[in-house]
All heavy atoms as a GROMACS GRO file, in nm:
protein
  633
    1MET      N    1  13.605  10.118   6.237
    1MET     CA    2  13.572   9.965   6.240
    1MET      C    3  13.542   9.913   6.377
    1MET      O    4  13.461   9.844   6.400
    1MET     CB    5  13.694   9.894   6.180
    1MET     CG    6  13.660   9.754   6.150
    1MET     SD    7  13.548   9.751   6.012
    1MET     CE    8  13.572   9.580   5.959
    2LYS      N    9  13.617   9.974   6.485
    2LYS     CA   10  13.606   9.929   6.621
    2LYS      C   11  13.477   9.983   6.667
    2LYS      O   12  13.424   9.905   6.757
    2LYS     CB   13  13.724   9.987   6.698
    2LYS     CG   14  13.857   9.914   6.681
    2LYS     CD   15  13.956   9.961   6.772
    2LYS     CE   16  14.090   9.894   6.747
    2LYS     NZ   17  14.198   9.936   6.851
    3ILE      N   18  13.421  10.094   6.630
    3ILE     CA   19  13.307  10.141   6.677
    3ILE      C   20  13.187  10.060   6.644
    3ILE      O   21  13.094  10.019   6.727
    3ILE     CB   22  13.274  10.285   6.640
    3ILE    CG1   23  13.380  10.387   6.692
    3ILE    CG2   24  13.148  10.332   6.664
    3ILE    CD1   25  13.374  10.525   6.654
    4THR      N   26  13.181  10.008   6.520
    4THR     CA   27  13.071   9.932   6.475
    4THR      C   28  13.086   9.789   6.537
    4THR      O   29  12.985   9.721   6.555
    4THR     CB   30  13.076   9.907   6.318
    4THR    OG1   31  13.207   9.861   6.281
    4THR    CG2   32  13.059  10.038   6.260
    5LYS      N   33  13.204   9.749   6.575
    5LYS     CA   34  13.216   9.623   6.643
    5LYS      C   35  13.159   9.619   6.785
    5LYS      O   36  13.107   9.530   6.822
    5LYS     CB   37  13.369   9.583   6.647
    5LYS     CG   38  13.411   9.457   6.692
    5LYS     CD   39  13.563   9.430   6.684
    5LYS     CE   40  13.599   9.291   6.704
    5LYS     NZ   41  13.738   9.268   6.699
    6HIS      N   42  13.166   9.736   6.845
    6HIS     CA   43  13.114   9.743   6.988
    6HIS      C   44  12.990   9.820   6.994
    6HIS      O   45  12.950   9.866   7.106
    6HIS     CB   46  13.231   9.806   7.079
    6HIS     CG   47  13.348   9.727   7.084
    6HIS    ND1   48  13.351   9.616   7.148
    6HIS    CD2   49  13.474   9.750   7.028
    6HIS    CE1   50  13.486   9.563   7.136
    6HIS    NE2   51  13.554   9.652   7.067
    7PHE      N   52  12.919   9.841   6.882
    7PHE     CA   53  12.804   9.928   6.878
    7PHE      C   54  12.693   9.865   6.969
    7PHE      O   55  12.625   9.944   7.041
    7PHE     CB   56  12.755   9.950   6.733
    7PHE     CG   57  12.633  10.028   6.727
    7PHE    CD1   58  12.651  10.163   6.746
    7PHE    CD2   59  12.510   9.979   6.700
    7PHE    CE1   60  12.529  10.253   6.738
    7PHE    CE2   61  12.399  10.055   6.694
    7PHE     CZ   62  12.400  10.182   6.698
    8ASP      N   63  12.678   9.735   6.964
    8ASP     CA   64  12.568   9.673   7.044
    8ASP      C   65  12.593   9.691   7.200
    8ASP      O   66  12.507   9.723   7.265
    8ASP     CB   67  12.557   9.515   7.006
    8ASP     CG   68  12.508   9.495   6.874
    8ASP    OD1   69  12.468   9.590   6.812
    8ASP    OD2   70  12.538   9.377   6.825
    9THR      N   71  12.724   9.672   7.236
    9THR     CA   72  12.751   9.702   7.376
    9THR      C   73  12.733   9.843   7.416
    9THR      O   74  12.676   9.866   7.530
    9THR     CB   75  12.902   9.652   7.400
    9THR    OG1   76  12.927   9.523   7.350
    9THR    CG2   77  12.934   9.668   7.554
   10ILE      N   78  12.772   9.936   7.341
   10ILE     CA   79  12.757  10.074   7.370
   10ILE      C   80  12.604  10.102   7.382
   10ILE      O   81  12.547  10.176   7.465
   10ILE     CB   82  12.825  10.162   7.270
   10ILE    CG1   83  12.977  10.147   7.273
   10ILE    CG2   84  12.784  10.309   7.292
   10ILE    CD1   85  13.058  10.214   7.163
   11LEU      N   86  12.526  10.057   7.276
   11LEU     CA   87  12.376  10.083   7.284
   11LEU      C   88  12.318  10.024   7.406
   11LEU      O   89  12.232  10.089   7.462
   11LEU     CB   90  12.315  10.020   7.159
   11LEU     CG   91  12.170  10.053   7.136
   11LEU    CD1   92  12.149  10.205   7.122
   11LEU    CD2   93  12.125   9.971   7.008
   12VAL      N   94  12.348   9.904   7.453
   12VAL     CA   95  12.293   9.835   7.568
   12VAL      C   96  12.327   9.926   7.700
   12VAL      O   97  12.251   9.952   7.783
   12VAL     CB   98  12.347   9.696   7.581
   12VAL    CG1   99  12.311   9.634   7.715
   12VAL    CG2  100  12.274   9.611   7.471
   13ILE      N  101  12.455   9.981   7.704
   13ILE     CA  102  12.492  10.062   7.813
   13ILE      C  103  12.411  10.183   7.830
   13ILE      O  104  12.367  10.225   7.920
   13ILE     CB  105  12.647  10.095   7.806
   13ILE    CG1  106  12.720   9.962   7.831
   13ILE    CG2  107  12.682  10.202   7.898
   13ILE    CD1  108  12.863   9.968   7.816
   14ILE      N  109  12.389  10.251   7.703
   14ILE     CA  110  12.323  10.376   7.696
   14ILE      C  111  12.180  10.348   7.744
   14ILE      O  112  12.110  10.427   7.812
   14ILE     CB  113  12.324  10.439   7.576
   14ILE    CG1  114  12.457  10.494   7.546
   14ILE    CG2  115  12.228  10.539   7.547
   14ILE    CD1  116  12.492  10.532   7.395
   15LEU      N  117  12.116  10.244   7.691
   15LEU     CA  118  11.976  10.201   7.743
   15LEU      C  119  11.965  10.180   7.886
   15LEU      O  120  11.864  10.209   7.953
   15LEU     CB  121  11.919  10.094   7.646
   15LEU     CG  122  11.898  10.118   7.496
   15LEU    CD1  123  11.861   9.999   7.425
   15LEU    CD2  124  11.786  10.230   7.476
   16ALA      N  125  12.063  10.105   7.939
   16ALA     CA  126  12.066  10.074   8.086
   16ALA      C  127  12.066  10.203   8.162
   16ALA      O  128  11.994  10.224   8.266
   16ALA     CB  129  12.178   9.978   8.116
   17LEU      N  130  12.160  10.291   8.127
   17LEU     CA  131  12.168  10.417   8.188
   17LEU      C  132  12.036  10.503   8.189
   17LEU      O  133  11.998  10.555   8.281
   17LEU     CB  134  12.290  10.509   8.152
   17LEU     CG  135  12.423  10.449   8.171
   17LEU    CD1  136  12.533  10.537   8.101
   17LEU    CD2  137  12.450  10.464   8.327
   18ASN      N  138  11.979  10.505   8.066
   18ASN     CA  139  11.850  10.556   8.053
   18ASN      C  140  11.733  10.507   8.146
   18ASN      O  141  11.669  10.586   8.201
   18ASN     CB  142  11.807  10.562   7.908
   18ASN     CG  143  11.692  10.650   7.876
   18ASN    OD1  144  11.661  10.741   7.949
   18ASN    ND2  145  11.617  10.627   7.769
   19ALA      N  146  11.740  10.369   8.151
   19ALA     CA  147  11.636  10.311   8.243
   19ALA      C  148  11.662  10.342   8.376
   19ALA      O  149  11.570  10.376   8.453
   19ALA     CB  150  11.641  10.160   8.218
   20ILE      N  151  11.789  10.345   8.429
   20ILE     CA  152  11.827  10.388   8.567
   20ILE      C  153  11.778  10.526   8.588
   20ILE      O  154  11.716  10.567   8.701
   20ILE     CB  155  11.969  10.370   8.598
   20ILE    CG1  156  12.009  10.221   8.600
   20ILE    CG2  157  12.014  10.432   8.730
   20ILE    CD1  158  12.143  10.189   8.593
   21PHE      N  159  11.809  10.620   8.504
   21PHE     CA  160  11.768  10.757   8.508
   21PHE      C  161  11.620  10.774   8.515
   21PHE      O  162  11.563  10.848   8.604
   21PHE     CB  163  11.816  10.840   8.387
   21PHE     CG  164  11.788  10.990   8.404
   21PHE    CD1  165  11.836  11.073   8.490
   21PHE    CD2  166  11.700  11.045   8.299
   21PHE    CE1  167  11.814  11.196   8.501
   21PHE    CE2  168  11.671  11.174   8.311
   21PHE     CZ  169  11.737  11.254   8.408
   22LEU      N  170  11.538  10.704   8.437
   22LEU     CA  171  11.395  10.710   8.445
   22LEU      C  172  11.339  10.659   8.568
   22LEU      O  173  11.239  10.704   8.627
   22LEU     CB  174  11.335  10.626   8.338
   22LEU     CG  175  11.349  10.700   8.191
   22LEU    CD1  176  11.305  10.608   8.086
   22LEU    CD2  177  11.277  10.832   8.192
   23LEU      N  178  11.401  10.558   8.624
   23LEU     CA  179  11.352  10.498   8.754
   23LEU      C  180  11.387  10.599   8.865
   23LEU      O  181  11.306  10.607   8.952
   23LEU     CB  182  11.427  10.369   8.787
   23LEU     CG  183  11.376  10.243   8.702
   23LEU    CD1  184  11.462  10.122   8.732
   23LEU    CD2  185  11.233  10.216   8.755
   24TYR      N  186  11.496  10.662   8.865
   24TYR     CA  187  11.525  10.765   8.964
   24TYR      C  188  11.422  10.875   8.961
   24TYR      O  189  11.380  10.918   9.066
   24TYR     CB  190  11.670  10.814   8.934
   24TYR     CG  191  11.703  10.950   9.024
   24TYR    CD1  192  11.718  10.922   9.146
   24TYR    CD2  193  11.703  11.066   8.972
   24TYR    CE1  194  11.764  11.034   9.238
   24TYR    CE2  195  11.732  11.181   9.050
   24TYR     CZ  196  11.757  11.159   9.178
   24TYR     OH  197  11.781  11.275   9.259
   25ILE      N  198  11.400  10.931   8.847
   25ILE     CA  199  11.299  11.040   8.832
   25ILE      C  200  11.168  10.993   8.878
   25ILE      O  201  11.090  11.063   8.943
   25ILE     CB  202  11.297  11.087   8.691
   25ILE    CG1  203  11.436  11.163   8.666
   25ILE    CG2  204  11.180  11.177   8.667
   25ILE    CD1  205  11.447  11.222   8.522
   26SER      N  206  11.127  10.875   8.843
   26SER     CA  207  10.997  10.826   8.875
   26SER      C  208  10.964  10.806   9.022
   26SER      O  209  10.850  10.825   9.067
   26SER     CB  210  10.971  10.695   8.791
   26SER     OG  211  10.971  10.711   8.660
   27PHE      N  212  11.069  10.743   9.090
   27PHE     CA  213  11.044  10.698   9.223
   27PHE      C  214  11.113  10.756   9.335
   27PHE      O  215  11.082  10.775   9.446
   27PHE     CB  216  11.069  10.537   9.234
   27PHE     CG  217  10.984  10.465   9.156
   27PHE    CD1  218  11.028  10.408   9.027
   27PHE    CD2  219  10.852  10.448   9.176
   27PHE    CE1  220  10.952  10.326   8.953
   27PHE    CE2  221  10.766  10.375   9.094
   27PHE     CZ  222  10.806  10.319   8.985
   28PHE      N  223  11.232  10.821   9.307
   28PHE     CA  224  11.316  10.873   9.406
   28PHE      C  225  11.330  11.018   9.421
   28PHE      O  226  11.361  11.074   9.518
   28PHE     CB  227  11.457  10.804   9.401
   28PHE     CG  228  11.456  10.666   9.417
   28PHE    CD1  229  11.487  10.589   9.297
   28PHE    CD2  230  11.418  10.602   9.529
   28PHE    CE1  231  11.490  10.450   9.310
   28PHE    CE2  232  11.419  10.467   9.537
   28PHE     CZ  233  11.452  10.384   9.429
   29LYS      N  234  11.315  11.097   9.311
   29LYS     CA  235  11.336  11.236   9.304
   29LYS      C  236  11.214  11.304   9.367
   29LYS      O  237  11.091  11.268   9.347
   29LYS     CB  238  11.341  11.281   9.167
   29LYS     CG  239  11.379  11.430   9.150
   29LYS     CD  240  11.402  11.472   9.010
   29LYS     CE  241  11.431  11.618   9.013
   29LYS     NZ  242  11.391  11.683   8.896
   30LYS      N  243  11.231  11.408   9.467
   30LYS     CA  244  11.134  11.473   9.525
   30LYS      C  245  11.061  11.559   9.408
   30LYS      O  246  11.116  11.612   9.332
   30LYS     CB  247  11.184  11.565   9.633
   30LYS     CG  248  11.238  11.486   9.748
   30LYS     CD  249  11.289  11.575   9.862
   30LYS     CE  250  11.323  11.488   9.985
   30LYS     NZ  251  11.352  11.582  10.095
   31ASP      N  252  10.936  11.583   9.442
   31ASP     CA  253  10.846  11.654   9.347
   31ASP      C  254  10.877  11.804   9.362
   31ASP      O  255  10.946  11.846   9.465
   31ASP     CB  256  10.711  11.623   9.359
   31ASP     CG  257  10.656  11.655   9.499
   31ASP    OD1  258  10.724  11.673   9.596
   31ASP    OD2  259  10.525  11.651   9.515
   32ALA      N  260  10.833  11.889   9.270
   32ALA     CA  261  10.862  12.030   9.284
   32ALA      C  262  10.781  12.100   9.388
   32ALA      O  263  10.824  12.198   9.454
   32ALA     CB  264  10.826  12.090   9.142
   33VAL      N  265  10.666  12.052   9.426
   33VAL     CA  266  10.585  12.111   9.528
   33VAL      C  267  10.660  12.098   9.673
   33VAL      O  268  10.652  12.203   9.743
   33VAL     CB  269  10.454  12.043   9.548
   33VAL    CG1  270  10.368  12.094   9.660
   33VAL    CG2  271  10.368  12.057   9.419
   34SER      N  272  10.730  12.001   9.694
   34SER     CA  273  10.796  11.988   9.816
   34SER      C  274  10.911  12.095   9.822
   34SER      O  275  10.948  12.148   9.926
   34SER     CB  276  10.859  11.847   9.843
   34SER     OG  277  10.942  11.804   9.758
   35LEU      N  278  10.974  12.116   9.712
   35LEU     CA  279  11.078  12.220   9.710
   35LEU      C  280  11.026  12.353   9.725
   35LEU      O  281  11.082  12.439   9.797
   35LEU     CB  282  11.159  12.212   9.577
   35LEU     CG  283  11.248  12.078   9.544
   35LEU    CD1  284  11.294  12.082   9.410
   35LEU    CD2  285  11.346  12.066   9.655
   36GLU      N  286  10.906  12.388   9.669
   36GLU     CA  287  10.835  12.516   9.688
   36GLU      C  288  10.793  12.530   9.832
   36GLU      O  289  10.807  12.646   9.877
   36GLU     CB  290  10.727  12.529   9.585
   36GLU     CG  291  10.758  12.539   9.454
   36GLU     CD  292  10.861  12.659   9.406
   36GLU    OE1  293  10.831  12.761   9.469
   36GLU    OE2  294  10.944  12.643   9.327
   37ILE      N  295  10.755  12.433   9.895
   37ILE     CA  296  10.714  12.442  10.028
   37ILE      C  297  10.841  12.481  10.120
   37ILE      O  298  10.838  12.560  10.211
   37ILE     CB  299  10.657  12.305  10.079
   37ILE    CG1  300  10.517  12.293  10.015
   37ILE    CG2  301  10.638  12.309  10.226
   37ILE    CD1  302  10.458  12.159  10.038
   38MET      N  303  10.957  12.404  10.083
   38MET     CA  304  11.082  12.443  10.159
   38MET      C  305  11.111  12.584  10.134
   38MET      O  306  11.168  12.662  10.221
   38MET     CB  307  11.193  12.350  10.122
   38MET     CG  308  11.160  12.206  10.174
   38MET     SD  309  11.307  12.090  10.159
   38MET     CE  310  11.399  12.152  10.028
   39LYS      N  311  11.115  12.632  10.013
   39LYS     CA  312  11.163  12.781   9.972
   39LYS      C  313  11.073  12.875  10.045
   39LYS      O  314  11.105  12.991  10.069
   39LYS     CB  315  11.146  12.796   9.822
   39LYS     CG  316  11.266  12.719   9.758
   39LYS     CD  317  11.283  12.744   9.602
   39LYS     CE  318  11.173  12.783   9.527
   39LYS     NZ  319  11.194  12.790   9.382
   40SER      N  320  10.945  12.851  10.061
   40SER     CA  321  10.846  12.952  10.118
   40SER      C  322  10.858  12.945  10.278
   40SER      O  323  10.800  13.038  10.348
   40SER     CB  324  10.707  12.918  10.077
   40SER     OG  325  10.659  12.804  10.130
   41GLY      N  326  10.922  12.845  10.334
   41GLY     CA  327  10.939  12.847  10.481
   41GLY      C  328  10.838  12.750  10.546
   41GLY      O  329  10.784  12.777  10.642
   42TRP      N  330  10.824  12.640  10.479
   42TRP     CA  331  10.737  12.527  10.516
   42TRP      C  332  10.593  12.555  10.498
   42TRP      O  333  10.547  12.635  10.439
   42TRP     CB  334  10.776  12.486  10.658
   42TRP     CG  335  10.928  12.447  10.670
   42TRP    CD1  336  11.025  12.526  10.724
   42TRP    CD2  337  10.990  12.335  10.607
   42TRP    NE1  338  11.154  12.460  10.700
   42TRP    CE2  339  11.133  12.352  10.637
   42TRP    CE3  340  10.951  12.229  10.533
   42TRP    CZ2  341  11.214  12.265  10.582
   42TRP    CZ3  342  11.051  12.141  10.484
   42TRP    CH2  343  11.172  12.152  10.519
   43SER      N  344  10.516  12.445  10.546
   43SER     CA  345  10.366  12.442  10.508
   43SER      C  346  10.283  12.558  10.542
   43SER      O  347  10.187  12.604  10.484
   43SER     CB  348  10.315  12.310  10.556
   43SER     OG  349  10.321  12.305  10.699
   44GLU      N  350  10.308  12.620  10.661
   44GLU     CA  351  10.232  12.736  10.706
   44GLU      C  352  10.243  12.848  10.617
   44GLU      O  353  10.146  12.909  10.567
   44GLU     CB  354  10.261  12.786  10.848
   44GLU     CG  355  10.252  12.672  10.946
   44GLU     CD  356  10.376  12.585  10.969
   44GLU    OE1  357  10.494  12.626  10.926
   44GLU    OE2  358  10.351  12.464  11.018
   45ASN      N  359  10.369  12.891  10.575
   45ASN     CA  360  10.382  12.992  10.484
   45ASN      C  361  10.338  12.957  10.342
   45ASN      O  362  10.294  13.036  10.259
   45ASN     CB  363  10.528  13.030  10.487
   45ASN     CG  364  10.572  13.101  10.613
   45ASN    OD1  365  10.488  13.138  10.691
   45ASN    ND2  366  10.702  13.111  10.626
   46PHE      N  367  10.355  12.838  10.301
   46PHE     CA  368  10.323  12.789  10.167
   46PHE      C  369  10.152  12.794  10.154
   46PHE      O  370  10.119  12.849  10.043
   46PHE     CB  371  10.358  12.646  10.138
   46PHE     CG  372  10.335  12.607   9.997
   46PHE    CD1  373  10.408  12.656   9.900
   46PHE    CD2  374  10.243  12.504   9.967
   46PHE    CE1  375  10.390  12.619   9.765
   46PHE    CE2  376  10.215  12.467   9.850
   46PHE     CZ  377  10.288  12.519   9.741
   47THR      N  378  10.090  12.790  10.261
   47THR     CA  379   9.935  12.797  10.247
   47THR      C  380   9.915  12.941  10.226
   47THR      O  381   9.821  12.987  10.145
   47THR     CB  382   9.877  12.750  10.378
   47THR    OG1  383   9.912  12.615  10.404
   47THR    CG2  384   9.722  12.766  10.374
   48LEU      N  385   9.990  13.044  10.292
   48LEU     CA  386   9.967  13.188  10.269
   48LEU      C  387  10.004  13.222  10.134
   48LEU      O  388   9.932  13.307  10.075
   48LEU     CB  389  10.051  13.254  10.378
   48LEU     CG  390   9.999  13.238  10.522
   48LEU    CD1  391  10.098  13.304  10.626
   48LEU    CD2  392   9.872  13.285  10.542
   49VAL      N  393  10.115  13.168  10.077
   49VAL     CA  394  10.151  13.200   9.945
   49VAL      C  395  10.048  13.153   9.841
   49VAL      O  396  10.008  13.231   9.755
   49VAL     CB  397  10.297  13.137   9.922
   49VAL    CG1  398  10.323  13.143   9.776
   49VAL    CG2  399  10.399  13.202   9.997
   50GLN      N  400   9.992  13.028   9.858
   50GLN     CA  401   9.879  12.987   9.776
   50GLN      C  402   9.763  13.084   9.791
   50GLN      O  403   9.709  13.112   9.678
   50GLN     CB  404   9.832  12.846   9.811
   50GLN     CG  405   9.937  12.744   9.777
   50GLN     CD  406   9.891  12.603   9.818
   50GLN    OE1  407   9.836  12.586   9.923
   50GLN    NE2  408   9.900  12.506   9.726
   51GLN      N  409   9.722  13.128   9.897
   51GLN     CA  410   9.621  13.228   9.916
   51GLN      C  411   9.647  13.358   9.845
   51GLN      O  412   9.555  13.413   9.779
   51GLN     CB  413   9.580  13.255  10.054
   51GLN     CG  414   9.523  13.134  10.134
   51GLN     CD  415   9.514  13.166  10.283
   51GLN    OE1  416   9.546  13.261  10.331
   51GLN    NE2  417   9.461  13.066  10.358
   52LEU      N  418   9.777  13.407   9.851
   52LEU     CA  419   9.810  13.525   9.782
   52LEU      C  420   9.802  13.511   9.634
   52LEU      O  421   9.742  13.597   9.569
   52LEU     CB  422   9.951  13.557   9.815
   52LEU     CG  423  10.024  13.666   9.731
   52LEU    CD1  424   9.961  13.805   9.771
   52LEU    CD2  425  10.167  13.675   9.760
   53TYR      N  426   9.850  13.392   9.577
   53TYR     CA  427   9.844  13.380   9.434
   53TYR      C  428   9.707  13.363   9.389
   53TYR      O  429   9.669  13.392   9.266
   53TYR     CB  430   9.928  13.262   9.382
   53TYR     CG  431  10.068  13.275   9.396
   53TYR    CD1  432  10.164  13.169   9.423
   53TYR    CD2  433  10.133  13.409   9.392
   53TYR    CE1  434  10.296  13.190   9.417
   53TYR    CE2  435  10.264  13.427   9.395
   53TYR     CZ  436  10.361  13.317   9.412
   53TYR     OH  437  10.487  13.332   9.419
   54GLN      N  438   9.608  13.313   9.465
   54GLN     CA  439   9.476  13.304   9.428
   54GLN      C  440   9.384  13.419   9.460
   54GLN      O  441   9.262  13.428   9.413
   54GLN     CB  442   9.410  13.170   9.486
   54GLN     CG  443   9.484  13.040   9.438
   54GLN     CD  444   9.442  12.923   9.531
   54GLN    OE1  445   9.364  12.936   9.622
   54GLN    NE2  446   9.500  12.806   9.488
   55HIS      N  447   9.430  13.518   9.525
   55HIS     CA  448   9.358  13.631   9.551
   55HIS      C  449   9.327  13.719   9.425
   55HIS      O  450   9.419  13.740   9.345
   55HIS     CB  451   9.424  13.724   9.650
   55HIS     CG  452   9.339  13.818   9.729
   55HIS    ND1  453   9.312  13.949   9.675
   55HIS    CD2  454   9.270  13.814   9.843
   55HIS    CE1  455   9.247  14.011   9.760
   55HIS    NE2  456   9.216  13.924   9.866
   56PRO      N  457   9.193  13.756   9.418
   56PRO     CA  458   9.156  13.832   9.295
   56PRO      C  459   9.230  13.963   9.272
   56PRO      O  460   9.264  13.985   9.139
   56PRO     CB  461   9.011  13.862   9.317
   56PRO     CG  462   8.963  13.762   9.426
   56PRO     CD  463   9.078  13.726   9.506
   57SER      N  464   9.266  14.036   9.374
   57SER     CA  465   9.351  14.160   9.345
   57SER      C  466   9.482  14.132   9.293
   57SER      O  467   9.546  14.190   9.214
   57SER     CB  468   9.348  14.246   9.476
   57SER     OG  469   9.428  14.175   9.574
   58TYR      N  470   9.543  14.019   9.355
   58TYR     CA  471   9.684  13.988   9.298
   58TYR      C  472   9.678  13.925   9.150
   58TYR      O  473   9.758  13.979   9.077
   58TYR     CB  474   9.743  13.871   9.384
   58TYR     CG  475   9.876  13.826   9.348
   58TYR    CD1  476   9.988  13.906   9.370
   58TYR    CD2  477   9.895  13.720   9.268
   58TYR    CE1  478  10.115  13.855   9.333
   58TYR    CE2  479  10.020  13.675   9.231
   58TYR     CZ  480  10.125  13.749   9.264
   58TYR     OH  481  10.255  13.707   9.216
   59VAL      N  482   9.563  13.862   9.124
   59VAL     CA  483   9.560  13.808   8.979
   59VAL      C  484   9.523  13.934   8.898
   59VAL      O  485   9.591  13.944   8.784
   59VAL     CB  486   9.435  13.709   8.970
   59VAL    CG1  487   9.406  13.666   8.834
   59VAL    CG2  488   9.473  13.587   9.045
   60ALA      N  489   9.445  14.020   8.932
   60ALA     CA  490   9.407  14.147   8.850
   60ALA      C  491   9.551  14.226   8.833
   60ALA      O  492   9.576  14.271   8.714
   60ALA     CB  493   9.313  14.226   8.909
   61GLN      N  494   9.631  14.249   8.940
   61GLN     CA  495   9.747  14.319   8.929
   61GLN      C  496   9.851  14.251   8.838
   61GLN      O  497   9.906  14.320   8.751
   61GLN     CB  498   9.815  14.330   9.074
   61GLN     CG  499   9.940  14.396   9.076
   61GLN     CD  500  10.010  14.388   9.211
   61GLN    OE1  501   9.979  14.304   9.299
   61GLN    NE2  502  10.102  14.484   9.235
   62GLN      N  503   9.854  14.130   8.832
   62GLN     CA  504   9.960  14.057   8.760
   62GLN      C  505   9.910  14.061   8.604
   62GLN      O  506   9.986  14.085   8.512
   62GLN     CB  507   9.976  13.901   8.790
   62GLN     CG  508  10.043  13.889   8.926
   62GLN     CD  509  10.184  13.945   8.920
   62GLN    OE1  510  10.252  13.911   8.832
   62GLN    NE2  511  10.216  14.027   9.016
   63LYS      N  512   9.768  14.051   8.582
   63LYS     CA  513   9.715  14.053   8.449
   63LYS      C  514   9.750  14.197   8.391
   63LYS      O  515   9.787  14.210   8.282
   63LYS     CB  516   9.572  14.031   8.460
   63LYS     CG  517   9.514  14.034   8.319
   63LYS     CD  518   9.350  14.008   8.333
   63LYS     CE  519   9.331  13.867   8.378
   63LYS     NZ  520   9.190  13.840   8.367
   64ASP      N  521   9.736  14.302   8.483
   64ASP     CA  522   9.754  14.439   8.427
   64ASP      C  523   9.911  14.457   8.394
   64ASP      O  524   9.930  14.519   8.287
   64ASP     CB  525   9.722  14.546   8.528
   64ASP     CG  526   9.567  14.546   8.554
   64ASP    OD1  527   9.493  14.506   8.464
   64ASP    OD2  528   9.515  14.606   8.666
   65TRP      N  529  10.000  14.414   8.478
   65TRP     CA  530  10.136  14.411   8.448
   65TRP      C  531  10.174  14.340   8.320
   65TRP      O  532  10.251  14.398   8.246
   65TRP     CB  533  10.222  14.362   8.568
   65TRP     CG  534  10.366  14.363   8.547
   65TRP    CD1  535  10.436  14.487   8.583
   65TRP    CD2  536  10.452  14.262   8.512
   65TRP    NE1  537  10.563  14.448   8.549
   65TRP    CE2  538  10.574  14.326   8.511
   65TRP    CE3  539  10.434  14.138   8.469
   65TRP    CZ2  540  10.695  14.249   8.461
   65TRP    CZ3  541  10.537  14.064   8.421
   65TRP    CH2  542  10.668  14.123   8.435
   66ILE      N  543  10.119  14.236   8.298
   66ILE     CA  544  10.147  14.154   8.170
   66ILE      C  545  10.095  14.226   8.052
   66ILE      O  546  10.162  14.252   7.956
   66ILE     CB  547  10.085  14.008   8.179
   66ILE    CG1  548  10.171  13.931   8.284
   66ILE    CG2  549  10.095  13.946   8.042
   66ILE    CD1  550  10.092  13.799   8.322
   67GLN      N  551   9.965  14.292   8.072
   67GLN     CA  552   9.922  14.371   7.964
   67GLN      C  553  10.000  14.495   7.922
   67GLN      O  554  10.017  14.517   7.808
   67GLN     CB  555   9.770  14.404   7.998
   67GLN     CG  556   9.690  14.464   7.876
   67GLN     CD  557   9.677  14.378   7.760
   67GLN    OE1  558   9.650  14.262   7.780
   67GLN    NE2  559   9.687  14.423   7.640
   68GLN      N  560  10.049  14.557   8.029
   68GLN     CA  561  10.135  14.676   7.997
   68GLN      C  562  10.262  14.622   7.933
   68GLN      O  563  10.315  14.701   7.845
   68GLN     CB  564  10.173  14.739   8.136
   68GLN     CG  565  10.060  14.818   8.198
   68GLN     CD  566  10.089  14.875   8.333
   68GLN    OE1  567  10.195  14.860   8.383
   68GLN    NE2  568   9.998  14.943   8.392
   69GLY      N  569  10.311  14.507   7.969
   69GLY     CA  570  10.439  14.468   7.900
   69GLY      C  571  10.412  14.430   7.761
   69GLY      O  572  10.497  14.470   7.673
   70LEU      N  573  10.289  14.374   7.734
   70LEU     CA  574  10.260  14.344   7.589
   70LEU      C  575  10.241  14.473   7.506
   70LEU      O  576  10.280  14.471   7.391
   70LEU     CB  577  10.144  14.255   7.589
   70LEU     CG  578  10.159  14.116   7.637
   70LEU    CD1  579  10.036  14.032   7.631
   70LEU    CD2  580  10.257  14.038   7.545
   71GLU      N  581  10.178  14.564   7.578
   71GLU     CA  582  10.155  14.699   7.500
   71GLU      C  583  10.288  14.769   7.471
   71GLU      O  584  10.306  14.828   7.361
   71GLU     CB  585  10.058  14.783   7.584
   71GLU     CG  586   9.918  14.735   7.579
   71GLU     CD  587   9.826  14.807   7.679
   71GLU    OE1  588   9.874  14.900   7.742
   71GLU    OE2  589   9.701  14.777   7.678
   72SER      N  590  10.380  14.755   7.559
   72SER     CA  591  10.510  14.830   7.531
   72SER      C  592  10.588  14.763   7.425
   72SER      O  593  10.664  14.822   7.368
   72SER     CB  594  10.597  14.826   7.667
   72SER     OG  595  10.650  14.688   7.689
   73LEU      N  596  10.546  14.635   7.389
   73LEU     CA  597  10.610  14.563   7.276
   73LEU      C  598  10.515  14.571   7.156
   73LEU      O  599  10.547  14.497   7.058
   73LEU     CB  600  10.633  14.418   7.307
   73LEU     CG  601  10.727  14.395   7.426
   73LEU    CD1  602  10.724  14.251   7.461
   73LEU    CD2  603  10.878  14.438   7.389
   74TRP      N  604  10.408  14.651   7.165
   74TRP     CA  605  10.312  14.681   7.044
   74TRP      C  606  10.256  14.539   7.015
   74TRP      O  607  10.233  14.519   6.896
   74TRP     CB  608  10.391  14.730   6.928
   74TRP     CG  609  10.451  14.875   6.956
   74TRP    CD1  610  10.373  14.980   6.982
   74TRP    CD2  611  10.598  14.901   6.963
   74TRP    NE1  612  10.468  15.081   7.000
   74TRP    CE2  613  10.602  15.032   7.000
   74TRP    CE3  614  10.698  14.819   6.952
   74TRP    CZ2  615  10.715  15.103   7.012
   74TRP    CZ3  616  10.821  14.887   6.966
   74TRP    CH2  617  10.832  15.022   6.992
   75VAL      N  618  10.213  14.468   7.110
   75VAL     CA  619  10.142  14.333   7.094
   75VAL      C  620   9.994  14.360   7.133
   75VAL      O  621   9.981  14.410   7.243
   75VAL     CB  622  10.221  14.212   7.176
   75VAL    CG1  623  10.130  14.105   7.145
   75VAL    CG2  624  10.350  14.204   7.118
   76LYS      N  625   9.899  14.318   7.062
   76LYS     CA  626   9.770  14.334   7.091
   76LYS      C  627   9.707  14.213   7.139
   76LYS      O  628   9.735  14.105   7.089
   76LYS     CB  629   9.687  14.404   6.969
   76LYS     CG  630   9.734  14.555   6.954
   76LYS     CD  631   9.642  14.607   6.866
   76LYS     CE  632   9.690  14.757   6.826
   76LYS     NZ  633   9.600  14.820   6.743
   0.00000   0.00000   0.00000
């Protein structure tokens, strides 16, 4: 009985917390790219990592590795 009595208040509190969380994610949280830049050793190394991931031989190597993994699971 008490829960239904305070249901409106609980619902408003949950919606307010949800709005605060959405504002935090939208405006204050750093994006994933800045975290990846920090993990790679800042912008100079991140540029090199981007070049590595886009290099045709790296792409082919990863494609071969994925294909081998799928074949080991008998997936065509």
